C-alpha positions, 0 to 999 in steps of 0.5 A: 641451085635454088628454084621457086615455083608458084610460091604462095603464102597465106595466113588466116585473117578475119575476112579470109586468107591473107596472101603475103606472097602470090605465085612467085617463081624464079631460078637462082644458079650456083654462085650467083649474088642476088638481092631481093628488095621491096618496101616493108610489107612486100613479102621479102622476109617471108620469101627468104624464110620459104627459100631457106626452109624455115617455113613452108608455102601454102602452095608451090615448091622450093628446090634447094640444091636439087632437094624439094624442101616441101617434101621434107619434114622439119628435121629433114629441113634442119639437116639440109640447112646445117649441111648447105646453108649459112645465115647472116642476120640484121641483129648479128646474133653473136654470143656475148660471152664468146670472143670473135674467134670463138663465135666463128668456131661454134658451127664447126665445133658442133660438127666436131671438126678438128680444124675449127680454130685454124679455119675461124682465124683464117676467115677472120683474117679474110674479113679484116679482123685478124687483130680483133680475134680475142675481142668480145662483141661489146668491144667491137663496132657494129661493122666489126660485129657484122664481119664476125657474123659473116665469117661465122656464116661462111665457116661451114663452106655453105653452098648458099648463104642467106642474109636478112637486112645485113646492113640494117643496123649499120651506117651507110658507109659501113653498109657499103663495105659489108655488101662489098665484102659479101660480093668478094666472098661470093666470088672467092668461095663460089657460094650462092648469096641471097640478100634481102634488103630495103636499100636499093642502092646497096642492092645494086652491088648484086649481080641480079635484083628481084623486086617485090611489091605486095607479094608479087615479083614486079621486076627481075633485072641485072644489078651493077655486079652483073658481068658485062656482056661480051 
């Protein structure tokens, strides 16, 4: 589903090129739930941007659902994201003038789909917000806002979902619930889920944990969510 090959990302600096990522390679199959972890400055957010086609590597390639992102122009990458990718952001990024259900409907309405309202209501029910559909973001707790953002990310039935520090603005208990919800939706929908986090405890919910340090993969191992060996 997703393959990184020798990914390197460099930025110019006063003393020459600064390498933020260095020859990163791995494969993520369809339906996997993967956590990319590392301290601040490890390169994990840069890696997420490359995997999602938001940026291009200095060297190397990313293949998403059989398409080499490095061979597409910016418009082509945007079309691919619109068709196959969902995003969850640390800051939620809900539209404050829209209700919960309206926020979830937006991606479907942009595509002109007739069942936008019904699908939005269904997804909000699945994330436990059936009684909060007509509330505005300011009327919702942080955890509820993040659940709205998760419903919005899944509404287009993405093949892959990227989450950048999805629990970063939440307390520990709420963060645990959000990661458990992502795990449940991953299993129900079959979508690949890739989360970036600095929280190793939350990352252990994933099936697989990839750890970065100084732009290099230093560990790639199963998480607690991995299937038990037969």
